[in-house]
C-alpha positions in Angstrom: 0.0 0.0 0.0 1.4 3.4 -1.0 0.9 5.1 2.4 2.7 8.5 2.4 3.3 10.7 5.4 4.3 14.4 5.1 5.5 16.9 7.7 3.4 20.0 7.3 5.7 22.7 8.6 4.2 25.9 9.9 6.0 29.2 9.3 4.6 32.6 10.5 1.2 31.1 11.1 0.8 29.6 7.6 1.7 26.3 5.9 5.3 26.7 4.7 6.1 26.7 1.0 8.5 23.7 1.5 5.5 21.7 3.0 3.3 22.6 0.0 6.0 21.3 -2.3 6.3 18.1 -0.3 2.5 17.7 -0.4 2.4 18.2 -4.1 4.7 15.3 -4.8 3.3 13.2 -2.0 -0.2 13.5 -3.5 1.1 12.0 -6.7 2.8 9.1 -4.9 0.1 8.2 -2.3 -2.7 5.7 -3.1 -6.2 7.2 -2.9 -7.1 7.8 0.8 -3.5 7.2 2.0 -1.9 10.6 2.3 -1.2 11.6 5.9 0.1 14.8 7.4 1.6 15.9 10.7 1.2 19.4 12.1 3.0 20.3 15.3 2.5 23.7 16.9 0.5 25.8 19.3 -3.3 26.2 19.5 -3.4 28.4 16.4 -2.3 25.5 14.1 -5.7 23.8 14.3 -7.2 25.9 11.6 -4.4 24.9 9.3 -5.3 21.3 9.5 -8.5 21.8 7.5 -6.4 23.8 5.0 -4.1 20.8 4.7 -7.1 18.6 4.0 -8.0 21.0 1.1 -4.5 20.3 -0.3 -5.3 16.7 -0.6 -4.3 15.3 2.8 -6.7 12.5 3.9 -5.8 12.5 7.6 -4.0 15.2 9.5 -2.6 14.5 12.9 -2.3 17.7 15.0 0.0 17.8 18.0 -0.6 21.2 19.7 0.8 22.7 22.8 1.6 26.3 23.7 5.3 25.3 24.2 5.5 23.9 20.6 4.9 27.2 18.7 8.5 27.1 17.6 10.6 24.1 16.6 11.9 22.2 19.6 14.5 19.6 18.9 13.7 17.9 22.2 10.0 17.2 21.2 9.3 17.6 17.4 11.3 14.4 16.4 9.8 12.4 19.3 6.2 13.4 18.4 6.8 12.8 14.7 8.3 9.4 15.3 5.3 8.3 17.5 2.8 9.3 14.8 4.9 7.7 12.1 4.8 4.4 14.0 1.1 4.7 14.4 0.5 5.4 10.7 3.1 2.8 9.5 3.6 4.6 6.2 5.4 3.2 3.2 7.2 6.5 2.7 7.9 9.7 4.6 8.5 13.0 2.6 9.8 16.1 4.3 10.4 19.5 2.6 13.9 20.7 2.2 13.7 23.7 4.5 16.4 24.2 7.2 14.1 22.8 9.9 13.1 19.9 7.6 16.8 19.1 7.1 17.2 19.0 10.9 14.1 17.0 11.6 14.5 14.3 8.9 17.8 12.6 10.0 16.7 12.6 13.7 13.4 10.8 12.8 15.2 8.4 10.4 17.6 7.4 13.2 14.7 6.8 15.6 12.8 4.7 13.0 16.0 2.8 12.1 15.6 3.5 8.4 17.5 5.2 5.6 17.2 8.7 4.4 18.0 10.3 1.0 18.4 14.1 1.1 18.0 16.7 -1.6 15.9 14.6 -3.9 15.1 16.0 -7.3 12.7 13.3 -8.3 10.6 10.6 -6.5 8.8 7.7 -8.1 7.7 4.1 -7.5 9.7 1.3 -9.0 9.1 -2.5 -9.1 12.1 -4.6 -7.9 12.7 -8.2 -7.0 11.9 -7.3 -3.4 8.6 -5.5 -4.4 7.7 -1.9 -5.0 10.2 0.6 -3.7 10.5 4.4 -3.7 13.2 5.5 -6.2 14.8 8.6 -4.9 16.8 10.6 -7.4 19.6 13.0 -6.5 22.2 14.9 -8.3 25.5 13.2 -7.5 29.2 13.1 -8.0 29.7 16.8 -8.1 26.5 17.3 -10.0 27.7 15.6 -13.1 25.0 12.9 -13.1 21.7 11.8 -11.7 21.8 9.0 -9.1 18.9 6.7 -8.2 18.8 5.5 -4.6 16.5 2.9 -3.1 15.9 1.5 0.4 15.1 -2.2 -0.3 14.8 -3.5 3.2 13.9 -0.9 5.9 10.6 0.8 6.2 9.4 3.5 6.0 11.5 4.9 3.1 12.4 8.5 3.8 13.4 11.4 1.6 13.8 15.2 1.8 13.2 17.1 -1.4 15.1 20.0 -2.9 13.5 23.2 -1.8 11.9 25.2 -4.6 12.2 22.3 -7.1 8.8 20.6 -7.0 5.6 22.5 -7.8 3.5 23.2 -4.7 0.2 21.4 -4.1 -3.0 23.0 -5.3 -6.2 23.1 -3.3 -8.8 20.5 -4.2 -12.2 22.0 -3.5 -14.0 18.7 -3.5 -11.5 16.8 -1.3 -12.6 15.8 2.2 -10.2 14.7 4.9 -10.2 14.2 8.7 -8.3 15.9 11.5 -7.0 13.7 14.4 -5.7 15.4 17.6 -2.5 13.9 19.0 -2.1 14.3 22.7 1.2 15.8 23.9 2.2 16.8 27.3 4.9 19.5 27.3 5.5 22.0 30.1 7.4 25.2 29.4 10.2 24.2 31.8 10.6 21.0 29.7 12.0 22.9 26.8 15.7 23.4 27.0 15.6 26.0 24.2 13.5 29.1 24.8 12.7 31.8 22.3 13.7 35.1 23.8 13.2 37.4 20.7 12.5 37.0 17.0 14.2 39.2 14.5 13.1 38.9 10.9 15.6 39.4 8.2 14.8 41.0 4.9 13.7 38.5 2.3 14.6 39.2 -1.4 12.5 37.1 -3.7 13.3 39.2 -6.8 15.2 36.3 -8.5 12.5 33.7 -7.9 9.8 36.0 -9.1 11.7 37.4 -12.2 10.4 36.9 -15.7 13.8 37.2 -17.2 17.1 36.0 -15.7 20.6 36.2 -17.1 23.0 33.6 -15.5 26.7 32.9 -15.9 29.2 30.3 -14.9 32.9 29.8 -14.5 33.4 30.2 -18.3 32.9 34.0 -17.8 36.4 34.1 -16.4 37.8 34.6 -19.9 35.5 37.6 -20.2 36.8 39.1 -17.0 33.9 38.1 -14.8 30.3 39.2 -14.6 30.4 42.7 -16.0 28.9 41.6 -19.3 26.3 39.5 -17.5 25.3 42.6 -15.5 25.2 44.8 -18.6 23.0 42.3 -20.4 20.7 42.0 -17.4 20.4 45.8 -17.2 19.6 46.1 -20.9 16.9 43.5 -20.6 15.5 44.5 -17.2 16.5 41.1 -15.9 17.8 39.6 -12.7 21.3 38.2 -12.4 22.1 34.6 -11.2 24.9 32.0 -11.7 26.5 28.7 -10.8 28.2 27.8 -7.6 31.5 28.3 -9.3 30.5 31.9 -10.1 29.7 32.4 -6.4 33.1 31.0 -5.4 34.7 33.6 -7.7 32.8 36.3 -5.8 30.7 37.4 -8.8 27.3 36.8 -7.2 25.8 36.6 -3.7 24.9 33.2 -2.3 21.2 33.8 -2.7 21.7 34.1 -6.5 23.2 30.6 -6.9 21.0 28.4 -9.0 20.9 24.6 -8.5 20.8 21.9 -5.9 22.8 23.9 -3.4 21.0 27.2 -4.3 17.6 28.2 -5.5 15.2 27.0 -8.1 13.8 29.5 -10.6 11.1 29.4 -13.3 11.4 32.5 -15.4 9.8 33.1 -18.8 13.3 33.6 -20.3 16.6 32.3 -19.0 19.9 33.2 -20.7 22.9 31.2 -19.6 26.5 32.0 -20.6 29.7 30.2 -19.7 28.1 27.3 -17.8 28.9 23.8 -18.9 25.6 22.4 -17.6 26.3 20.0 -14.7 23.1 18.4 -13.3 23.9 20.1 -9.9 23.2 23.4 -11.7 20.5 22.5 -14.3 18.1 21.1 -11.6 17.6 24.7 -10.5 15.8 25.9 -13.7 13.6 23.0 -14.8 10.6 25.2 -14.7 12.0 27.9 -17.0 9.8 28.4 -20.1 12.6 29.3 -22.6 16.3 28.6 -22.0 19.0 30.2 -24.2 22.5 28.8 -23.8 25.8 30.4 -24.9 29.0 28.3 -24.8 32.0 27.9 -27.1 32.0 24.1 -26.6 29.4 22.6 -29.1 29.2 19.4 -27.0 28.6 21.2 -23.6 25.8 19.4 -21.7 24.0 22.8 -21.2 22.8 22.6 -24.8 20.7 19.5 -24.0 18.8 21.6 -21.5 18.4 24.6 -23.8 15.6 25.5 -26.2 18.1 27.7 -28.2 21.8 27.3 -28.3 24.6 29.7 -29.5 28.0 28.1 -30.0 30.4 30.9 -29.7 32.6 33.1 -27.4 30.5 34.4 -24.6 32.1 37.8 -24.6 31.6 38.4 -28.3 28.1 37.0 -28.3 26.8 39.0 -25.3 28.4 42.2 -26.6 26.7 41.7 -29.9 23.4 40.9 -28.2 23.5 44.0 -26.1 24.3 46.1 -29.2 21.2 44.7 -31.0 19.0 45.2 -28.0 20.0 48.8 -27.5 19.4 49.4 -31.2 
């Protein structure tokens, strides 16, 4: 039975984006009537359980306590593990948020099962031992896709790349149930106490951009990212790049595309000087039109592009800027 359990993380009083992404994929994997969710929080999280039902969850377990408003490493994994043992799922999927990446290995250790992190695809596969969850990651420096299975231990556990999977959409006709899960936690039981919350500024301009100009290490021969910035300014676009571009100091960490960065889905993405390692290309699978520029005609990036320009990046971008300005 394809019974799938998902952690429904709550952030600032709403269901976190990472949880919606996990729910979207879990809904595809779960058999009808077999998608379960876990919500842990304070009294205000109850209303979110019905919202989770609307996203396709058949049964939501709600563990609420005033001391659990914020993540508590002493209690969240314990509660999650207890509910998981009660549900006995075939698979557990957790969003790739920072808290999800902390929770998942703790739960996996308690359940004595395996865990695959940063998955870029999940699907069922028939094997000699029966049906297993095929968990795909970008491996070996991002140069290939690697499929991982957990043939023996159950449940099978995976975290997904944040921003990679489309979020779940509400299903108006779907009906699910909400099951309270009793927890007893006193304020003095929590070793970590939240004294003050300071919110940093969030810049979503790259993820929301219609046009993005990205570059890789190949821009070194052009002197760096000056041409990338010039093209972006001409087109009213956002700038992004590979991990190697970040290592060179050409972009900020939040503008790195790929498995170790962000995922984007612009209408137009222009990429120059990036060979096209899987570690990078997983970050723009949702882009509508991809235009690649590279002097190597066999570069892997061209297999991901809708249009390819084989040529020197400096010459090509300079000519493109000239045409656009004209």
